[in-house]
N, C-alpha and C positions, 0 to 999 in steps of 0.2 A: 164596123170599126176599121179605120185605116191601118194598113199593115205598117209596123215600125220601119223606119228607113233602113236600119241595120239589117233587118230580116229581108227586106226587098233586095238589098245589095248582095246578100250571101246565099239566099235560098232559091235562086233562079233555076238551079239544076244544070247550068251551063258550066263550061270549064272556067270561065271568068269568075263565076259565082263561087266555085270551089276554091280558086286561088285566094279570093278575098276572104273566104271563111278560114283558110289556112293562116292568113295574115292576122286575123282576129285571134285565132287560137294561139298563135305564136306569142302575141302580145299578152295574152292571159297568162301563159306559162312563164315568159321571160321578162315581162315588163316592157317599158319603152325601149325601142331599138333603132338602130340606124338602118337606112335603106341598104347599105352594104351587107349588114347582118341578115336582113330579110332576103336579099337576093341570093346570098350563099345558101340559106336554109331552103328556099324555094327552087334553087337551081335555075334561076331566070336572070336575064340581063338587068343591069341597074336601070336603064331607061324604062324597061317594061314594068318593073316594080314601082318606079317613080310615078308612072302613069296610074297604076292602081291605087297608090297611096294618095295621089291628088284627088282621084274620084271619091275615095272614102272620106277624105278630109272635107271635100265640098259638101258631102251629105252629112257632115258632123258625126261621122262614125269613128274617125281617127283624128287626133289632135297633135299639133306641133308642140313638142315639149321644150323647144329651144335648142341651142347648140351644145354638143358634147365637148368638153374641154379635153384636149389631148396634148401630148408632149411636143408636137410639131405639126406643121402643115395647116391646112384649112380645117376649121372645126366643122364636123358634120352635124346636121340636124338629127334629132332623135324624135321618133313618132310613137305614140302610144294610144291607148283606148280613150275615147272621149267619154268623160264621166256620165254625161247626160244622154248618151246614145241608147241606153237600156237600163232597166231596173229588174230586180229579181226578188221574189218572196220565198223565204225559207220557213218551213213549219216543222217543229220538232215535237212529235206526239209522244207523250208518256201515258202510263196507265190511268193517271188521275189528274193530268194537267197538260197544257199545250203552251209552247213558246213559239212566238211568231216574230219574224224580222224582215226588214226591207234593206236591200243592198243595191248600190249602183254598179255600173259596168267595171269600175276599177277596183272593186272589192271593199269599198267603204260601207260599213253598216250605218244606215241613215236613221232607222227607227227599230226599236226592239221592245217587245212586250213579253214579260215572263209570267209564268204561273197562272195562266188563264184556266179557270176551273173547267174540267172536262173528264168524262168517264169513257174509257175506250171499251165499248161493248161490241160484241160480234154480231151486229145487226144493222139494218138499213138506216135506222134512226140515228145511229152513231155517225154514219157518213154524212147525213143531212146536217147534224149539229156541227160537225167539223167544217163543212162548207159555210155554214152560217157564221162561225167564228172568223173564218178567213175574210168573208165579205164585210163583217163588222170591223175588222182590222183595217181594211181598205177604206171604208167609209169614215171611221173614227179619225184616221190620220190624213184624210183628204188626199189620198194617193191618186195621182194622175196615171191611169193605167194604159195610156196610149202607147207607152214604150215598155210595157210589162212583157218581158220575153219568156219568162218561165216561172212556175211555182213548183218548188221541190218539197215533198213531204217525206219525212223520215219516220218510220214506224218500227215498233219492236217486232221481233220475229223474223221469219224467212221471207225475203223479198227478192224478186227477180227484177233488177233495175232496167234491164234491157227490154223486157216485155211489159213492165208495169203491173205485174201480178203480185199479190200478197198470198203466201201459202200458209199463213198463220191465222189471219183474220179475214172475214168477209168472203170465204171461199164459195159459199152458196150463192152469193150475189154476183160472182164473177164468171158465171157460166157462159155468157155471150160476149162479154168484153172485160178488159182489165180494169182494176181499181183506178189506175191512173186515168184511163179514158172516161170512166164513170164520173170521177170528180172533175176532170177537165171539161166535160160536156155541161156539167152542172154550173161550173164557175165561168165558163166561156173563155178559158185561157189554156195554154199548153201546161200540162202537169207531168212531173216525173216523180217516181218513188224510189226510196232506198231504205236500207236498214239503219236503225238508230246508232248502233256501235260504229258502223262505217262513217256515219255523219260526225260522230264525236272524234273519231280518228282524223278525219279530213280537216275538221276545225282546228285541232291541235297542230296538225302538220302545216297548215297554211297560215294560221294567225296565232298560234300558241307557242308551245315550248320549243318547237323546231323551226319556227318562222325566222327567216334571215340567216339560216345555217346552210351548209352544203349537204345536209342529210337527204338522201333519196330513198333509203330503205329503212322503214320504220315499222315497228310492231306496237300497236296500241291495245292495252289490256283494259277492258271495261269491267271493273269490279263494283257492281252494284248488288242487287239481290242475287243475280246470276253471275255468269262469267263469260264475257264475250271477247272476241279478238278482231281488230281491224288491221289489215295488212296493206302496207304501201310498198310497192316494189318499183324501183327506178322512177320514183316521183308520181306514180299512178296507183290508184286504189285497185287491189286485186280482188275481183268478185267471184272468180271461179266460173265454170261453164254456165251455171244456172243462177248465179248470184248468191249462192248459199255458203260461200267461204266464211271462215271465222267461227264455226261452231265449236270453239275450244272447250267450253264447259261441258259439252256432251260426249267427250271422249271417255269411254268406259275403262277406268283404270283401278277402281277400288272394289274390293270384295267385301262391301260393308252392308249390303242388303237395305241401304237407305234409298227410298223411292225419290227419284228426281221429278220435278214438275213435267218433264217431257214424257213420263210414264215408264222409263227404264230405271234399272238399279245400277248403282256404282258409278254414275257419271262424275266427272271431275268436280262439278260445281256442288256436289253433295258434301265435299270436304273443303272446297275453296270458294270464297265469295261471301257476300253479305248474308245469304240464307244460312250457310254453314256456320258463320261466325255467330249469328243470332241463336241458332239451335244449340250449339255447344255451350255458349255462355249461359243461356237461360236454364239449361239442364244442370250446369254446375252450381248456379245460384240456388236452384230448387233443391239440390242435394246438400245445401247448407254452407257452401263456400261464400266467403264474405266479399262484397263489392259495394260501391256507393249506390248501386242499383238494387241492392237487397231489399231496401224499404219498399220500392215499387212492387216487388214480388210479394212481400208480406201483406201489402195493402190490396192485393188482387188486381193491380193495374198491369196493363200490357207494356212490356219493355219494347221500345221501338228501336230501329236501327239508328236514327239520329240520337237517341238516348245513349246508345253504346258508343257511338263516335265521340260524343261530348265527353263521356267518361274516359275514353282513351286519351283524348287531348288534355284531360285534366289528370292524367297519369294514374288512373285506377289500376292497381297491380293485377287483379284478376283479368280485367279487360285487355290489358297489355299482353298478358301471358297467352290468352287465346288468340289475339291478333298475331302475335309472334309465331305461333304454331301455324296459322293460316298462311302467313307470309312465307314461311319456310317451305311449306308444301307447294305454294305457287312457284317459288324459286326453283324447286326441283323440276317442275314441268317446263318452266321458262328456259331452263338450261338446254333442254332438247330443242326447243324452237330456235334458240340462238345458234345452236350448232347447225341447224338446217338452213336458216335464212341468212345468217351472218349480217344482222342489221347494224346500222350506225347507232340507232337509239331504240330503246324500249321505253314506252310511256305508260306509267301506271295511272289510270284514270277511273272515272266512275265515282260513286258515292264514297267508297272506302278510301279513295285518294285524299279525302279531307283529313285523314290521319297523318298525312305527310311522311316525315322521316320515320315515324313509328312503323309504318308499313314498308317503306323502301329499304331500310337497313337490313332486316332479316331476309328480304327477297334477294338483295344484292349479295349478301353473305353466302347463301346457298348457290346462287347462280355462279359465283366465282369458283365455288368448290366443284361443280359438276360440268362446267363447260371446258372445252379445249382452250388453253391459254391463248393460242394465236387468234382464236375467234373472240374470246371474251375481252381481250385487250382492245378490240375494235368497237366494243359496244358500251354505251353509257346507259344507265337506268335512271330515268327522271320521273318526277311527279308531274302530272298534268297541271297546266297553269291557268286554264280558262274556267275551271269549275263547271257550273251548269250552263255557261255560255257556249261551251264547246259544241254541243249538239245543234244549237241554233245557228252559230256561225258556220259550222260545217254544212248545214242544210242550205244556207244562203249561197255558200261557195259552190256546192254541188249543183244548185239551180243554174248557175252560170256555166260551170264546166260541162254539165251534161247537155246543155243546149248547144254547146260548140264541140262536143265530142272529145273532151280532154280528160276524161276519167276512164280508167279501166280499158 
């Protein structure tokens, strides 16, 4: 397979290649820019940068976006990424389904496919099935892979994105090489891995609720069955030394003797998150308290989290009461994070975010009570806007950013 022109330009290992890579990375982060802006960023002369831009433009890696209107003087040309210079595939893996999408170099989602049936098991057959699903996506949508620069896969659990290892799934299979390398060899393309919550955070940050804002420090709370945290500091995802940052739900703060799925007792997510909401609500219904879901219990049917969310949005009193309690507990813990990180925005995402203001209001009430006023005044608390698209969009955006070193 012929190497894509963009990669041949920036991956030569030479100083020129590094500078061209920096130009691409700058355009990814800042959008179309003038040669003057690029020269200032690179600390190079304008003629030198002009030479590099011309070479990248001739290879159809950079495009001329026309003239920038200014208040006076000659209008400078602005240059940005050429949309067709590269494509990226993002894969958002969940326990019972997969979302797959295709994005071009400027960040436009070209194709997206949601809810592909898939069971995430901890064995080699699960890897093989995932590879088959990705290949089918490429075939079904007749994707020309000659300019496919990266495939990024987001998985639940602990992921080291720098090394490509998963420390939650497939550990026995990764004795000689990383999961990213195993999948990359199978598919024949460069592959990177990351954690699902970080993917959702990055999706919301780049194309969701904070898109187009000046926010650079953002906390994303993933409230699904568990409780995860995505941290964005100064515009970049914070991964920690080994990629394990954000294990918010496993802070041991409760003396409740409730066993967490991680095997420990008293973790935060035993009282906060979808699992806790489901447990408390079903216990109270079983004890005789009245809800629109009581009939399901009497009929011996399983009450699901979507059932509870639907009841909340239809203002079932008992469900609202339990959610309010969960939201207040979350607010107490978020107050500590806000005091530490001083973010511009806290995004409430994940499955429970589908309850909207019913979740946000109790969270915000307690946050304002327990944060320092000078810190709290700088922070807005918002409901995620992308829904289930967040993870897929984030994975696509990560595929691009990780290829050019603009994350973490």
